Phi, psi and omega in degrees: 000313180296318181298329179280315186292314181280091184226214188297331183302330183299329186281339177272343184298314178302323178297316181295323177295320182293337180264322183268337182097161186292327180298305182289327178300313180286325178300311180291331176298310182296318179296311182295322182295316179297314180299310184293321181301308184288326176297322178293317179297319181289319176293326175301320177298317180298313181293325185291319189264345185272133181292153173084171179262114180223169169235185191301330179291317178295319177297323179297319179295318182300316189260335187238352175097177187294318183296315178296325179298320181296317177294321177296323178298311181299315181294314183293312182297316178299317180293317182295317178297323176296317176305306185297322178298315180297316179299319180295320179297309179297319179300318178296320179297314184290321176295322177298319177298317184292320184262032170072053177061038173294163183302124179297324180303308183287327178293323177293319177298320177298318179299311180304312186290314181297316178296321179296320180293316180296333180290352179280346181283172185292162184300313183294326177292323177294318178299318178294318178300315178299320180297314182290339176272325186285329179296307176295333178299311179296323177297320180291324177296318178295319179298317179299317179301313181293325181294319186264357184309316179295340183269353182288129180251111182297340178294339178295339181272358181260171172075012178257131179300135184269318186251304183273097189214127180294341183253023188296333179267357185304317184288341190300303182297324180292321177296317178300314179300312186297323186272351189278135175222031182307317190298332185265355182298316177299322178294319179296319178298322179300324181283323186250029185293339184267356179271156176300153184297329179295328176287323176298318177295324178297323176300319183295306186287330175293320179298317179293319181295313179298317179299315182299320179299316180289327175300311182295322177297318180293318178300312181299320182293306186290313181294324179296333179269313189273331181060227181290349179271006180301131183264167183294335177261005175072319191267330183301325181284355183266347188304310183285343183269318187269336187092168188298317185298307182294326179295319177295319177299314180297320179293324177293321174302314180300316180298312180300321184298309183286330181292320180288346174265327184296315186297306180296332178290320175299317180299315182294318180293321176299322179288332174301312179294323183284309187281317187269337182235005173055036177272145181302153185298322181292316178293321178300321179295316179294318178297337181276313190269336185287310184304316178299325178295318179296316179300318179293320183295327181273001170101017175275101189216019177276092190293322182295316179294321176299316179299316180298310184294312181295318182294305186283319187267302183299307180289332175297315178297318177297325177298319176299317178299319181297316179298315180294321179295317180295319178300314180294322179298314178300318182297317180294321179295317180295330179278357179086007179272089186247022183299326182269000191248151174278155178239157357279144178265124179270099186297331180294338180278345180237028180294148183285153173217084188299321181298314181294319180297317179294318179301313181291322179297317177296318179299318180295310183296317178298320179296319178298313182296313181296322181291317178296320178295319182293321184280316188250351184284000000 
């Protein structure tokens, strides 16, 4: 969970704060965190109780039918390809920094290929790999914070408009993107399928909470040093300020961060083709890794806009599906239609909360509308 959540989105967050200001940055953080937390818990219930191996497209067909499944397919595939493309772009930038300004194009291609190959290993090996990479990653973030602490200028947090701001919605989609780990929930459930659902939920909210803490620490570190010069990848603007040693450490942190998210996402997307559409594993792997490389090759590389669109629109639509699926799942259980479900079902763990569901649904729809208006209006 941590390896998936702490990904490319973290590097765009300092930039959004520097443009929107600390007020809107934190406001959108709290809104996005509440929305993402409950959507993850509700999707976790769906994956935990439903029989068979599925991904979000398969679950959508089970609970909402073929038409909804097709829309979920378009949304999911588009979002996943966007995810992988963003990871590849950031991965190429960080590898270029590490290897002395090597070509970002070739470094990104190397990242795509290496990550795709590693995604061919088994699920438990990937989980172990993510664990061994994420532990030093958090250690390096703390080290970077302590290393640059004397250089942080609190004045960088001042002078930003708080209310009347053209970029006030900028952080919302990026926060949704940064905090989201939907894709790895079925994989996490496969590993922890024998534990009680309350423990599975504890894994979910702890993963989100720990990730959020490190996101805020990273924002404070980068923005505190770079101020208005904060770049979209967070680290490029630090080179002249920190010196070569700290810059290399920061770039290595960046590489680990996107790499630990890229691999499980490739696995999940490959499993969508395999489990939900019965495509052979080799073809599913090719369908997963080739399109992001093609998109990158033709020049689609505006990471901030990609983050905004995927976060607010793509993940927003998937959030609506999750709410509707959970509602339908509860209804079927109450009607005694338990053919698709594992037993015993703890009804207290899936009890309805209409006020919360309506609040989150309104937040998602409003976010989609505002984001589309901001980008295309």
